[in-house]
N, CA and C atoms of all chains as a GROMACS GRO file, in nm:
protein
  651
    1MET      N    1  10.729  12.105  13.646
    1MET     CA    2  10.654  12.138  13.512
    1MET      C    3  10.563  12.280  13.535
    2ALA      N    4  10.643  12.414  13.451
    2ALA     CA    5  10.544  12.522  13.485
    2ALA      C    6  10.405  12.500  13.410
    3VAL      N    7  10.325  12.624  13.480
    3VAL     CA    8  10.150  12.570  13.460
    3VAL      C    9  10.110  12.700  13.313
    4VAL      N   10  10.113  12.621  13.218
    4VAL     CA   11  10.084  12.695  13.073
    4VAL      C   12   9.980  12.844  13.157
    5HIS      N   13   9.994  12.941  13.146
    5HIS     CA   14   9.868  13.079  13.099
    5HIS      C   15   9.769  13.064  12.997
    6VAL      N   16   9.679  13.031  13.052
    6VAL     CA   17   9.552  12.980  12.917
    6VAL      C   18   9.448  13.111  12.868
    7ASP      N   19   9.443  13.225  12.792
    7ASP     CA   20   9.363  13.268  12.790
    7ASP      C   21   9.138  13.188  12.862
    8ARG      N   22   9.171  13.136  12.740
    8ARG     CA   23   9.014  13.091  12.622
    8ARG      C   24   9.110  12.913  12.619
    9THR      N   25   9.010  12.871  12.689
    9THR     CA   26   8.998  12.662  12.621
    9THR      C   27   8.839  12.641  12.545
   10ILE      N   28   8.919  12.599  12.443
   10ILE     CA   29   8.772  12.579  12.349
   10ILE      C   30   8.776  12.418  12.315
   11ASP      N   31   8.608  12.332  12.340
   11ASP     CA   32   8.626  12.188  12.376
   11ASP      C   33   8.550  12.149  12.276
   12ALA      N   34   8.688  12.090  12.120
   12ALA     CA   35   8.647  12.027  12.032
   12ALA      C   36   8.598  11.900  12.005
   13ARG      N   37   8.604  11.832  12.109
   13ARG     CA   38   8.611  11.681  12.177
   13ARG      C   39   8.534  11.671  12.088
   14GLY      N   40   8.505  11.566  11.955
   14GLY     CA   41   8.404  11.478  11.920
   14GLY      C   42   8.377  11.584  11.763
   15MET      N   43   8.443  11.698  11.784
   15MET     CA   44   8.422  11.710  11.604
   15MET      C   45   8.502  11.685  11.486
   16ALA      N   46   8.463  11.618  11.406
   16ALA     CA   47   8.514  11.546  11.305
   16ALA      C   48   8.652  11.694  11.231
   17CYS      N   49   8.748  11.613  11.150
   17CYS     CA   50   8.807  11.726  11.074
   17CYS      C   51   8.741  11.752  10.963
   18PRO      N   52   8.785  11.923  10.908
   18PRO     CA   53   8.884  11.961  10.940
   18PRO      C   54   8.874  12.062  11.074
   19GLY      N   55   8.749  12.014  11.152
   19GLY     CA   56   8.674  12.142  11.278
   19GLY      C   57   8.720  12.173  11.334
   20PRO      N   58   8.825  12.072  11.461
   20PRO     CA   59   8.915  12.164  11.535
   20PRO      C   60   8.961  12.288  11.499
   21LEU      N   61   9.032  12.274  11.353
   21LEU     CA   62   9.129  12.320  11.325
   21LEU      C   63   9.045  12.506  11.285
   22MET      N   64   8.939  12.466  11.236
   22MET     CA   65   8.869  12.610  11.197
   22MET      C   66   8.826  12.665  11.339
   23THR      N   67   8.766  12.555  11.397
   23THR     CA   68   8.748  12.677  11.540
   23THR      C   69   8.858  12.769  11.601
   24LEU      N   70   8.970  12.677  11.615
   24LEU     CA   71   9.076  12.728  11.668
   24LEU      C   72   9.089  12.874  11.556
   25ILE      N   73   9.098  12.852  11.465
   25ILE     CA   74   9.146  12.955  11.333
   25ILE      C   75   9.025  13.082  11.362
   26GLY      N   76   8.948  13.021  11.434
   26GLY     CA   77   8.778  13.132  11.449
   26GLY      C   78   8.797  13.237  11.557
   27ALA      N   79   8.859  13.141  11.639
   27ALA     CA   80   8.907  13.140  11.795
   27ALA      C   81   9.021  13.282  11.784
   28ILE      N   82   9.172  13.267  11.716
   28ILE     CA   83   9.240  13.299  11.685
   28ILE      C   84   9.284  13.432  11.639
   29ARG      N   85   9.149  13.426  11.487
   29ARG     CA   86   9.089  13.532  11.479
   29ARG      C   87   9.003  13.622  11.610
   30GLU      N   88   8.917  13.582  11.613
   30GLU     CA   89   8.867  13.686  11.737
   30GLU      C   90   8.956  13.776  11.845
   31GLY      N   91   9.076  13.693  11.916
   31GLY     CA   92   9.130  13.735  11.963
   31GLY      C   93   9.211  13.854  11.978
   32ALA      N   94   9.291  13.862  12.108
   32ALA     CA   95   9.390  13.962  12.080
   32ALA      C   96   9.570  13.919  12.086
   33VAL      N   97   9.640  13.995  12.057
   33VAL     CA   98   9.787  13.970  12.029
   33VAL      C   99   9.822  13.877  12.195
   34GLY      N  100   9.909  13.783  12.205
   34GLY     CA  101   9.924  13.801  12.272
   34GLY      C  102   9.846  13.688  12.393
   35GLU      N  103   9.663  13.664  12.374
   35GLU     CA  104   9.638  13.515  12.426
   35GLU      C  105   9.705  13.447  12.409
   36VAL      N  106   9.641  13.355  12.488
   36VAL     CA  107   9.636  13.185  12.470
   36VAL      C  108   9.566  13.105  12.471
   37ILE      N  109   9.574  13.047  12.355
   37ILE     CA  110   9.376  12.969  12.326
   37ILE      C  111   9.447  12.867  12.323
   38GLU      N  112   9.371  12.798  12.339
   38GLU     CA  113   9.374  12.589  12.392
   38GLU      C  114   9.290  12.563  12.348
   39VAL      N  115   9.279  12.446  12.202
   39VAL     CA  116   9.188  12.392  12.234
   39VAL      C  117   9.155  12.201  12.223
   40LEU      N  118   9.085  12.177  12.315
   40LEU     CA  119   9.102  11.989  12.290
   40LEU      C  120   9.023  11.963  12.179
   41SER      N  121   9.141  11.891  12.151
   41SER     CA  122   9.026  11.791  12.052
   41SER      C  123   9.093  11.651  12.045
   42SER      N  124   8.954  11.535  11.968
   42SER     CA  125   8.983  11.380  11.980
   42SER      C  126   9.014  11.369  11.863
   43ASP      N  127   8.952  11.440  11.770
   43ASP     CA  128   9.024  11.474  11.611
   43ASP      C  129   9.144  11.368  11.589
   44GLU      N  130   9.217  11.281  11.546
   44GLU     CA  131   9.362  11.280  11.562
   44GLU      C  132   9.420  11.372  11.412
   45GLY      N  133   9.340  11.399  11.270
   45GLY     CA  134   9.384  11.517  11.227
   45GLY      C  135   9.441  11.582  11.232
   46SER      N  136   9.393  11.632  11.419
   46SER     CA  137   9.436  11.748  11.508
   46SER      C  138   9.606  11.831  11.476
   47ARG      N  139   9.667  11.639  11.546
   47ARG     CA  140   9.780  11.600  11.553
   47ARG      C  141   9.897  11.673  11.495
   48THR      N  142   9.845  11.609  11.308
   48THR     CA  143   9.943  11.709  11.239
   48THR      C  144   9.893  11.864  11.168
   49ASP      N  145   9.740  11.905  11.141
   49ASP     CA  146   9.705  12.008  11.096
   49ASP      C  147   9.711  12.108  11.224
   50ILE      N  148   9.699  12.148  11.328
   50ILE     CA  149   9.748  12.226  11.426
   50ILE      C  150   9.873  12.273  11.389
   51PRO      N  151   9.961  12.240  11.458
   51PRO     CA  152  10.084  12.288  11.497
   51PRO      C  153  10.113  12.279  11.312
   52ALA      N  154  10.062  12.241  11.218
   52ALA     CA  155  10.045  12.307  11.066
   52ALA      C  156  10.058  12.376  11.000
   53TRP      N  157   9.951  12.450  11.083
   53TRP     CA  158   9.850  12.579  11.015
   53TRP      C  159   9.940  12.663  11.195
   54VAL      N  160   9.934  12.635  11.263
   54VAL     CA  161  10.015  12.723  11.390
   54VAL      C  162  10.128  12.795  11.234
   55ALA      N  163  10.175  12.708  11.220
   55ALA     CA  164  10.377  12.749  11.212
   55ALA      C  165  10.384  12.813  11.025
   56LYS      N  166  10.267  12.769  10.981
   56LYS     CA  167  10.210  12.862  10.880
   56LYS      C  168  10.162  12.979  10.928
   57ALA      N  169  10.105  12.978  10.974
   57ALA     CA  170   9.962  13.149  10.938
   57ALA      C  171  10.099  13.244  11.110
   58GLY      N  172  10.245  13.172  11.194
   58GLY     CA  173  10.320  13.267  11.211
   58GLY      C  174  10.302  13.297  11.362
   59HIS      N  175  10.176  13.216  11.447
   59HIS     CA  176  10.153  13.161  11.582
   59HIS      C  177  10.305  13.131  11.618
   60GLU      N  178  10.216  13.097  11.747
   60GLU     CA  179  10.368  12.997  11.853
   60GLU      C  180  10.267  12.848  11.901
   61MET      N  181  10.302  12.754  11.872
   61MET     CA  182  10.250  12.626  11.897
   61MET      C  183  10.317  12.629  12.050
   62VAL      N  184  10.278  12.677  12.111
   62VAL     CA  185  10.324  12.658  12.320
   62VAL      C  186  10.336  12.494  12.370
   63GLU      N  187  10.236  12.461  12.359
   63GLU     CA  188  10.182  12.301  12.367
   63GLU      C  189  10.112  12.191  12.371
   64VAL      N  190  10.150  12.138  12.297
   64VAL     CA  191  10.075  11.992  12.305
   64VAL      C  192  10.132  11.848  12.399
   65VAL      N  193   9.981  11.859  12.490
   65VAL     CA  194   9.968  11.759  12.567
   65VAL      C  195   9.883  11.629  12.526
   66GLU      N  196   9.916  11.513  12.550
   66GLU     CA  197   9.830  11.433  12.467
   66GLU      C  198   9.752  11.370  12.702
   67GLU      N  199   9.622  11.366  12.654
   67GLU     CA  200   9.537  11.246  12.740
   67GLU      C  201   9.437  11.172  12.674
   68ASP      N  202   9.359  11.168  12.812
   68ASP     CA  203   9.297  11.032  12.757
   68ASP      C  204   9.228  11.033  12.692
   69GLY      N  205   9.248  10.989  12.558
   69GLY     CA  206   9.135  11.022  12.400
   69GLY      C  207   9.123  11.098  12.395
   70PHE      N  208   9.218  11.271  12.382
   70PHE     CA  209   9.174  11.349  12.333
   70PHE      C  210   9.350  11.499  12.321
   71ALA      N  211   9.366  11.545  12.268
   71ALA     CA  212   9.454  11.610  12.314
   71ALA      C  213   9.522  11.756  12.308
   72ARG      N  214   9.580  11.815  12.429
   72ARG     CA  215   9.534  11.956  12.420
   72ARG      C  216   9.596  12.078  12.346
   73PHE      N  217   9.583  12.143  12.261
   73PHE     CA  218   9.636  12.202  12.180
   73PHE      C  219   9.683  12.356  12.216
   74VAL      N  220   9.818  12.416  12.260
   74VAL     CA  221   9.796  12.556  12.344
   74VAL      C  222   9.866  12.737  12.275
   75VAL      N  223   9.784  12.722  12.220
   75VAL     CA  224   9.802  12.813  12.105
   75VAL      C  225   9.824  12.965  12.180
   76GLY      N  226   9.982  13.035  12.104
   76GLY     CA  227   9.922  13.209  12.218
   76GLY      C  228   9.970  13.227  11.990
   77LYS      N  229   9.847  13.359  11.975
   77LYS     CA  230   9.796  13.429  11.927
   77LYS      C  231   9.995  13.537  11.869
   78ALA      N  232  10.055  13.532  11.772
   78ALA     CA  233  10.186  13.605  11.763
   78ALA      C  234  10.162  13.718  11.680
   79ARG      N  235  10.060  13.754  11.616
   79ARG     CA  236  10.055  13.848  11.511
   79ARG      C  237   9.855  13.899  11.487
   80MET      N  238  10.801  13.317   9.325
   80MET     CA  239  10.753  13.244   9.373
   80MET      C  240  10.639  13.198   9.354
   81GLU      N  241  10.644  13.000   9.418
   81GLU     CA  242  10.591  12.909   9.351
   81GLU      C  243  10.467  12.905   9.373
   82ASP      N  244  10.373  12.873   9.265
   82ASP     CA  245  10.189  12.833   9.268
   82ASP      C  246  10.164  12.764   9.317
   83ASP      N  247  10.106  12.758   9.468
   83ASP     CA  248  10.093  12.671   9.470
   83ASP      C  249   9.936  12.711   9.509
   84THR      N  250   9.824  12.746   9.424
   84THR     CA  251   9.730  12.786   9.416
   84THR      C  252   9.663  12.561   9.348
   85LEU      N  253   9.534  12.539   9.397
   85LEU     CA  254   9.488  12.457   9.448
   85LEU      C  255   9.364  12.487   9.264
   86SER      N  256   9.367  12.394   9.242
   86SER     CA  257   9.194  12.315   9.182
   86SER      C  258   9.197  12.220   9.153
   87LEU      N  259   9.051  12.208   9.173
   87LEU     CA  260   8.972  12.111   9.202
   87LEU      C  261   8.868  12.132   9.072
   88VAL      N  262   8.812  12.019   9.049
   88VAL     CA  263   8.727  11.940   8.911
   88VAL      C  264   8.674  11.833   9.005
   89LEU      N  265   8.532  11.924   9.062
   89LEU     CA  266   8.456  11.812   9.104
   89LEU      C  267   8.334  11.769   9.000
   90PHE      N  268   8.334  11.636   8.960
   90PHE     CA  269   8.200  11.618   8.891
   90PHE      C  270   8.114  11.508   8.956
   91SER      N  271   8.172  11.432   9.102
   91SER     CA  272   8.060  11.341   9.091
   91SER      C  273   8.022  11.351   9.240
   92GLY      N  274   7.785  11.344   9.225
   92GLY     CA  275   7.752  11.439   9.306
   92GLY      C  276   7.772  11.383   9.455
   93THR      N  277   7.813  11.253   9.438
   93THR     CA  278   7.745  11.191   9.588
   93THR      C  279   7.856  11.282   9.729
   94ASP      N  280   7.776  11.270   9.819
   94ASP     CA  281   7.807  11.333   9.953
   94ASP      C  282   7.978  11.294   9.944
   95ASP      N  283   7.960  11.164   9.955
   95ASP     CA  284   8.144  11.109   9.963
   95ASP      C  285   8.211  11.187   9.962
   96LYS      N  286   8.206  11.258   9.823
   96LYS     CA  287   8.281  11.297   9.744
   96LYS      C  288   8.314  11.442   9.737
   97LEU      N  289   8.190  11.473   9.766
   97LEU     CA  290   8.154  11.617   9.750
   97LEU      C  291   8.218  11.652   9.910
   98GLY      N  292   8.200  11.551  10.049
   98GLY     CA  293   8.280  11.593  10.160
   98GLY      C  294   8.423  11.575  10.113
   99ALA      N  295   8.497  11.506  10.083
   99ALA     CA  296   8.599  11.517  10.046
   99ALA      C  297   8.749  11.608   9.955
  100ALA      N  298   8.608  11.681   9.901
  100ALA     CA  299   8.615  11.780   9.801
  100ALA      C  300   8.647  11.878   9.818
  101ALA      N  301   8.514  11.873  10.016
  101ALA     CA  302   8.508  12.050  10.106
  101ALA      C  303   8.650  12.041  10.186
  102ILE      N  304   8.694  11.914  10.216
  102ILE     CA  305   8.800  11.848  10.332
  102ILE      C  306   8.913  11.933  10.288
  103LEU      N  307   8.940  11.906  10.146
  103LEU     CA  308   9.049  11.950  10.105
  103LEU      C  309   9.084  12.068  10.045
  104ALA      N  310   8.997  12.135  10.018
  104ALA     CA  311   9.000  12.276   9.946
  104ALA      C  312   8.996  12.406  10.116
  105THR      N  313   8.919  12.302  10.215
  105THR     CA  314   8.932  12.375  10.386
  105THR      C  315   9.098  12.389  10.391
  106GLY      N  316   9.130  12.254  10.371
  106GLY     CA  317   9.296  12.215  10.399
  106GLY      C  318   9.398  12.318  10.359
  107ALA      N  319   9.342  12.297  10.243
  107ALA     CA  320   9.452  12.449  10.124
  107ALA      C  321   9.464  12.597  10.174
  108ALA      N  322   9.287  12.620  10.144
  108ALA     CA  323   9.278  12.752  10.264
  108ALA      C  324   9.368  12.750  10.321
  109ALA      N  325   9.282  12.687  10.416
  109ALA     CA  326   9.337  12.675  10.590
  109ALA      C  327   9.535  12.750  10.556
  110MET      N  328   9.583  12.730  10.476
  110MET     CA  329   9.765  12.663  10.462
  110MET      C  330   9.799  12.832  10.325
  111GLY      N  331   9.672  12.856  10.361
  111GLY     CA  332   9.711  13.031  10.238
  111GLY      C  333   9.747  12.967  10.142
  112ARG      N  334   9.658  12.853  10.120
  112ARG     CA  335   9.642  12.825   9.919
  112ARG      C  336   9.552  12.925   9.840
  113ARG      N  337   9.572  12.909   9.742
  113ARG     CA  338   9.419  12.945   9.654
  113ARG      C  339   9.372  12.869   9.649
  114VAL      N  340   9.200  12.850   9.615
  114VAL     CA  341   9.177  12.748   9.565
  114VAL      C  342   9.040  12.746   9.470
  115ASN      N  343   9.018  12.722   9.343
  115ASN     CA  344   8.945  12.670   9.236
  115ASN      C  345   8.861  12.563   9.263
  116LEU      N  346   8.756  12.590   9.288
  116LEU     CA  347   8.683  12.451   9.218
  116LEU      C  348   8.607  12.489   9.106
  117PHE      N  349   8.557  12.412   9.001
  117PHE     CA  350   8.472  12.364   8.865
  117PHE      C  351   8.367  12.286   8.930
  118LEU      N  352   8.290  12.287   8.896
  118LEU     CA  353   8.169  12.213   8.930
  118LEU      C  354   8.109  12.132   8.802
  119GLN      N  355   8.135  12.074   8.767
  119GLN     CA  356   8.082  11.952   8.656
  119GLN      C  357   7.960  11.845   8.664
  120TYR      N  358   7.865  11.841   8.601
  120TYR     CA  359   7.882  11.715   8.570
  120TYR      C  360   7.708  11.710   8.689
  121TRP      N  361   7.764  11.605   8.797
  121TRP     CA  362   7.601  11.564   8.911
  121TRP      C  363   7.652  11.628   8.967
  122ALA      N  364   7.825  11.697   9.010
  122ALA     CA  365   7.838  11.784   9.166
  122ALA      C  366   7.731  11.917   9.102
  123LEU      N  367   7.814  11.877   8.978
  123LEU     CA  368   7.714  12.077   8.949
  123LEU      C  369   7.558  12.020   8.998
  124ASP      N  370   7.504  11.921   8.972
  124ASP     CA  371   7.330  11.870   9.040
  124ASP      C  372   7.339  11.942   9.131
  125ALA      N  373   7.470  11.836   9.231
  125ALA     CA  374   7.433  11.886   9.420
  125ALA      C  375   7.384  12.026   9.403
  126PHE      N  376   7.516  12.126   9.386
  126PHE     CA  377   7.499  12.283   9.412
  126PHE      C  378   7.358  12.322   9.338
  127ARG      N  379   7.307  12.256   9.325
  127ARG     CA  380   7.172  12.343   9.298
  127ARG      C  381   7.088  12.338   9.432
  128ALA      N  382   7.010  12.537   9.448
  128ALA     CA  383   6.948  12.534   9.525
  128ALA      C  384   6.855  12.483   9.619
  129ASP      N  385   6.786  12.402   9.561
  129ASP     CA  386   6.673  12.364   9.577
  129ASP      C  387   6.710  12.222   9.637
  130ARG      N  388   6.804  12.166   9.631
  130ARG     CA  389   6.892  12.056   9.676
  130ARG      C  390   6.999  12.007   9.745
  131ILE      N  391   7.104  12.100   9.739
  131ILE     CA  392   7.236  12.107   9.859
  131ILE      C  393   7.218  12.027   9.948
  132ARG      N  394   7.134  12.046  10.016
  132ARG     CA  395   7.116  11.988  10.148
  132ARG      C  396   7.010  11.848  10.162
  133LYS      N  397   7.016  11.801  10.034
  133LYS     CA  398   6.903  11.656  10.027
  133LYS      C  399   7.060  11.547  10.047
  134ASP      N  400   6.959  11.456  10.079
  134ASP     CA  401   7.051  11.302  10.108
  134ASP      C  402   7.120  11.281   9.948
  135HIS      N  403   7.235  11.265   9.937
  135HIS     CA  404   7.293  11.281   9.782
  135HIS      C  405   7.395  11.177   9.764
  136GLY      N  406   7.363  11.038   9.871
  136GLY     CA  407   7.395  10.922   9.787
  136GLY      C  408   7.597  10.886   9.834
  137VAL      N  409   7.638  10.778   9.850
  137VAL     CA  410   7.748  10.731   9.793
  137VAL      C  411   7.772  10.736   9.702
  138SER      N  412   7.978  10.651   9.718
  138SER     CA  413   7.995  10.622   9.574
  138SER      C  414   7.901  10.450   9.577
  139PRO      N  415   7.879  10.425   9.430
  139PRO     CA  416   7.912  10.280   9.406
  139PRO      C  417   8.026  10.174   9.535
  140GLU      N  418   8.143  10.256   9.501
  140GLU     CA  419   8.288  10.147   9.551
  140GLU      C  420   8.234  10.137   9.734
  141ALA      N  421   8.202  10.244   9.826
  141ALA     CA  422   8.129  10.197   9.989
  141ALA      C  423   8.115  10.147  10.017
  142GLY      N  424   8.004  10.070   9.977
  142GLY     CA  425   7.904   9.941   9.982
  142GLY      C  426   7.836   9.950  10.108
  143VAL      N  427   7.778   9.804  10.179
  143VAL     CA  428   7.714   9.891  10.251
  143VAL      C  429   7.719   9.936  10.378
  144GLU      N  430   7.841   9.822  10.371
  144GLU     CA  431   7.951   9.853  10.522
  144GLU      C  432   7.950  10.046  10.514
  145GLY      N  433   8.072  10.070  10.440
  145GLY     CA  434   8.062  10.239  10.382
  145GLY      C  435   7.979  10.340  10.382
  146GLN      N  436   7.843  10.314  10.313
  146GLN     CA  437   7.700  10.378  10.339
  146GLN      C  438   7.684  10.348  10.507
  147GLU      N  439   7.737  10.227  10.617
  147GLU     CA  440   7.656  10.256  10.728
  147GLU      C  441   7.716  10.333  10.769
  148ALA      N  442   7.892  10.333  10.754
  148ALA     CA  443   8.033  10.452  10.796
  148ALA      C  444   8.012  10.554  10.785
  149MET      N  445   7.966  10.591  10.639
  149MET     CA  446   7.919  10.725  10.573
  149MET      C  447   7.766  10.784  10.691
  150ARG      N  448   7.677  10.676  10.760
  150ARG     CA  449   7.559  10.719  10.793
  150ARG      C  450   7.593  10.808  10.968
  151ARG      N  451   7.673  10.688  10.973
  151ARG     CA  452   7.705  10.719  11.160
  151ARG      C  453   7.813  10.887  11.171
  152LEU      N  454   7.899  10.889  11.054
  152LEU     CA  455   7.955  10.940  11.067
  152LEU      C  456   7.893  11.146  11.060
  153ALA      N  457   7.742  11.082  10.988
  153ALA     CA  458   7.668  11.215  11.010
  153ALA      C  459   7.615  11.227  11.051
  154GLU      N  460   7.575  11.117  11.149
  154GLU     CA  461   7.492  11.127  11.245
  154GLU      C  462   7.592  11.197  11.372
  155ARG      N  463   7.684  11.197  11.377
  155ARG     CA  464   7.738  11.179  11.509
  155ARG      C  465   7.729  11.380  11.575
  156ASP      N  466   7.765  11.414  11.694
  156ASP     CA  467   7.743  11.565  11.698
  156ASP      C  468   7.956  11.621  11.658
  157GLY      N  469   7.815  11.702  11.640
  157GLY     CA  470   7.927  11.829  11.538
  157GLY      C  471   7.985  11.819  11.384
  158ALA      N  472   7.933  11.650  11.363
  158ALA     CA  473   7.911  11.712  11.214
  158ALA      C  474   7.876  11.772  11.172
  159GLN      N  475   7.951  11.788  11.043
  159GLN     CA  476   7.900  11.954  10.961
  159GLN      C  477   7.902  11.880  10.834
  160HIS      N  478   7.797  11.917  10.713
  160HIS     CA  479   7.744  11.958  10.643
  160HIS      C  480   7.867  11.982  10.549
  161TRP      N  481   7.901  11.931  10.377
  161TRP     CA  482   8.014  11.939  10.310
  161TRP      C  483   7.997  12.127  10.244
  162SER      N  484   7.806  12.176  10.315
  162SER     CA  485   7.828  12.292  10.227
  162SER      C  486   7.852  12.424  10.334
  163ASP      N  487   7.919  12.372  10.422
  163ASP     CA  488   7.831  12.434  10.566
  163ASP      C  489   8.076  12.463  10.589
  164ILE      N  490   8.120  12.339  10.588
  164ILE     CA  491   8.236  12.292  10.576
  164ILE      C  492   8.325  12.410  10.448
  165LEU      N  493   8.212  12.447  10.307
  165LEU     CA  494   8.318  12.487  10.195
  165LEU      C  495   8.266  12.642  10.231
  166TRP      N  496   8.144  12.666  10.360
  166TRP     CA  497   8.152  12.828  10.362
  166TRP      C  498   8.236  12.876  10.473
  167GLN      N  499   8.296  12.780  10.536
  167GLN     CA  500   8.399  12.802  10.581
  167GLN      C  501   8.510  12.849  10.544
  168ALA      N  502   8.528  12.748  10.490
  168ALA     CA  503   8.711  12.759  10.324
  168ALA      C  504   8.667  12.904  10.300
  169LYS      N  505   8.576  12.951  10.235
  169LYS     CA  506   8.565  13.105  10.198
  169LYS      C  507   8.638  13.149  10.294
  170ASP      N  508   8.550  13.181  10.417
  170ASP     CA  509   8.538  13.274  10.561
  170ASP      C  510   8.708  13.260  10.594
  171ILE      N  511   8.811  13.150  10.582
  171ILE     CA  512   8.905  13.249  10.622
  171ILE      C  513   9.028  13.143  10.528
  172GLY      N  514   8.964  13.183  10.405
  172GLY     CA  515   9.053  13.186  10.293
  172GLY      C  516   8.985  13.198  10.182
  173GLU      N  517   9.100  13.202  10.008
  173GLU     CA  518   9.030  13.292   9.911
  173GLU      C  519   8.976  13.179   9.854
  174VAL      N  520   8.848  13.103   9.806
  174VAL     CA  521   8.832  13.013   9.764
  174VAL      C  522   8.699  13.095   9.612
  175ASP      N  523   8.751  12.990   9.538
  175ASP     CA  524   8.661  13.065   9.447
  175ASP      C  525   8.534  12.963   9.420
  176ILE      N  526   8.424  12.958   9.278
  176ILE     CA  527   8.373  12.832   9.314
  176ILE      C  528   8.287  12.891   9.162
  177GLN      N  529   8.322  12.818   9.094
  177GLN     CA  530   8.299  12.801   8.944
  177GLN      C  531   8.217  12.733   8.872
  178ALA      N  532   8.116  12.736   8.818
  178ALA     CA  533   8.006  12.596   8.799
  178ALA      C  534   8.036  12.625   8.618
  179CYS      N  535   8.004  12.544   8.587
  179CYS     CA  536   8.054  12.450   8.468
  179CYS      C  537   7.945  12.528   8.399
  180ALA      N  538   8.023  12.608   8.219
  180ALA     CA  539   7.908  12.599   8.171
  180ALA      C  540   7.824  12.534   8.040
  181LEU      N  541   7.905  12.422   8.083
  181LEU     CA  542   7.821  12.343   7.944
  181LEU      C  543   7.741  12.252   8.031
  182SER      N  544   7.791  12.228   8.119
  182SER     CA  545   7.705  12.117   8.286
  182SER      C  546   7.553  12.218   8.300
  183LEU      N  547   7.589  12.339   8.310
  183LEU     CA  548   7.424  12.376   8.316
  183LEU      C  549   7.348  12.367   8.206
  184GLU      N  550   7.446  12.420   8.095
  184GLU     CA  551   7.306  12.382   7.954
  184GLU      C  552   7.253  12.221   7.997
  185LEU      N  553   7.345  12.155   8.011
  185LEU     CA  554   7.278  11.999   8.030
  185LEU      C  555   7.130  11.960   8.143
  186PHE      N  556   7.182  12.062   8.230
  186PHE     CA  557   7.034  12.048   8.354
  186PHE      C  558   6.978  12.131   8.272
  187GLU      N  559   6.980  12.188   8.236
  187GLU     CA  560   6.910  12.252   8.144
  187GLU      C  561   6.797  12.424   8.280
  188ILE      N  562   6.962  12.464   8.322
  188ILE     CA  563   6.981  12.571   8.455
  188ILE      C  564   7.019  12.669   8.401
  189THR      N  565   6.945  12.781   8.467
  189THR     CA  566   7.066  12.942   8.472
  189THR      C  567   7.128  12.917   8.644
  190LYS      N  568   7.277  12.988   8.632
  190LYS     CA  569   7.344  13.094   8.816
  190LYS      C  570   7.193  13.095   8.856
  191ASP      N  571   7.125  13.110   8.899
  191ASP     CA  572   6.981  13.164   8.986
  191ASP      C  573   6.935  13.045   9.054
  192ASP      N  574   7.017  12.915   8.916
  192ASP     CA  575   6.919  12.773   9.002
  192ASP      C  576   7.031  12.752   9.104
  193LEU      N  577   7.152  12.825   9.094
  193LEU     CA  578   7.246  12.771   9.163
  193LEU      C  579   7.263  12.825   9.362
  194ASP      N  580   7.299  12.735   9.455
  194ASP     CA  581   7.361  12.764   9.627
  194ASP      C  582   7.446  12.878   9.576
  195PRO      N  583   7.424  12.996   9.663
  195PRO     CA  584   7.514  13.128   9.733
  195PRO      C  585   7.611  13.109   9.688
  196LEU      N  586   7.652  12.917   9.747
  196LEU     CA  587   7.820  12.914   9.743
  196LEU      C  588   7.872  12.946   9.585
  197VAL      N  589   7.807  12.898   9.541
  197VAL     CA  590   7.878  12.886   9.386
  197VAL      C  591   7.858  13.082   9.280
  198ASP      N  592   7.943  13.110   9.248
  198ASP     CA  593   8.046  13.218   9.239
  198ASP      C  594   8.062  13.218   9.112
  199GLY      N  595   8.008  13.187   9.018
  199GLY     CA  596   8.000  13.237   8.869
  199GLY      C  597   7.962  13.116   8.763
  200VAL      N  598   7.952  13.101   8.642
  200VAL     CA  599   7.997  13.028   8.543
  200VAL      C  600   8.134  13.060   8.472
  201GLN      N  601   8.169  12.943   8.434
  201GLN     CA  602   8.329  12.938   8.392
  201GLN      C  603   8.353  12.875   8.212
  202GLY      N  604   8.373  12.905   8.153
  202GLY     CA  605   8.361  12.747   8.077
  202GLY      C  606   8.510  12.702   8.046
  203VAL      N  607   8.559  12.579   8.000
  203VAL     CA  608   8.631  12.567   8.071
  203VAL      C  609   8.864  12.634   8.069
  204ALA      N  610   8.830  12.704   7.980
  204ALA     CA  611   8.960  12.735   7.905
  204ALA      C  612   8.927  12.814   8.004
  205ALA      N  613   8.835  12.917   8.082
  205ALA     CA  614   8.899  13.038   8.137
  205ALA      C  615   8.919  12.960   8.344
  206PHE      N  616   8.875  12.824   8.341
  206PHE     CA  617   8.884  12.757   8.445
  206PHE      C  618   9.034  12.704   8.422
  207MET      N  619   9.066  12.640   8.379
  207MET     CA  620   9.240  12.663   8.244
  207MET      C  621   9.292  12.774   8.295
  208ALA      N  622   9.271  12.884   8.239
  208ALA     CA  623   9.417  12.977   8.252
  208ALA      C  624   9.414  13.040   8.381
  209ALA      N  625   9.256  12.962   8.498
  209ALA     CA  626   9.336  13.031   8.668
  209ALA      C  627   9.347  12.985   8.711
  210ALA      N  628   9.400  12.769   8.662
  210ALA     CA  629   9.450  12.643   8.697
  210ALA      C  630   9.564  12.658   8.674
  211THR      N  631   9.673  12.734   8.763
  211THR     CA  632   9.797  12.764   8.721
  211THR      C  633   9.889  12.670   8.811
  212GLY      N  634   9.835  12.651   8.912
  212GLY     CA  635   9.893  12.479   8.972
  212GLY      C  636   9.850  12.317   8.951
  213PRO      N  637   9.824  12.256   9.045
  213PRO     CA  638   9.784  12.087   9.029
  213PRO      C  639   9.603  12.131   9.001
  214VAL      N  640   9.607  11.999   8.932
  214VAL     CA  641   9.427  11.978   8.935
  214VAL      C  642   9.407  11.907   9.000
  215VAL      N  643   9.284  11.881   9.040
  215VAL     CA  644   9.245  11.711   9.115
  215VAL      C  645   9.119  11.741   9.053
  216PHE      N  646   9.073  11.549   8.985
  216PHE     CA  647   8.951  11.569   8.957
  216PHE      C  648   8.861  11.484   9.073
  217ILE      N  649   8.732  11.558   9.072
  217ILE     CA  650   8.713  11.378   9.203
  217ILE      C  651   8.512  11.381   9.205
   0.00000   0.00000   0.00000
């Protein structure tokens, strides 16, 4: 499997819903187009919320990787 | 285009219901929906500048177990007060918070007594004029 290049990692583990999504939105806003941001979240709501927001906001959901007790959401800023 | 404005009437002034409303507002704002919040009765009381961060308790249906669960949630690392969640909602989207004029009269207070989260004072007809989509009562 190819390793995805990540520019910035945000550890939002332990944050309650909708904290991880809010943190991602802030990071995407600050970032440059083309930047790849990874969010680590243990919040169950993130599994539906982050992909839904990424699709709505027109960014790229690069991958969602299940880890032990959390998930990694890799998002590309597309605009 | 379909109007997906979400309007929430906040009536209850307990932290569980205010927290639920803040999360709904934030989710809607994140998804690009316009959000109107109308503060009535005990919810308005909870938005007073001098008591917004005080303990407002939880609804009776929470019971002892529910109260305990809410306390644990509030003490978790990264836990946020509902007022901070509302500031975030305003930051990422279009969220308008209005105090019900009649409820202000009930408490004999003015907009100056309210937290800066509150954008203005409205009568119910003005709120309903803005509430072009679904209205949720909490």
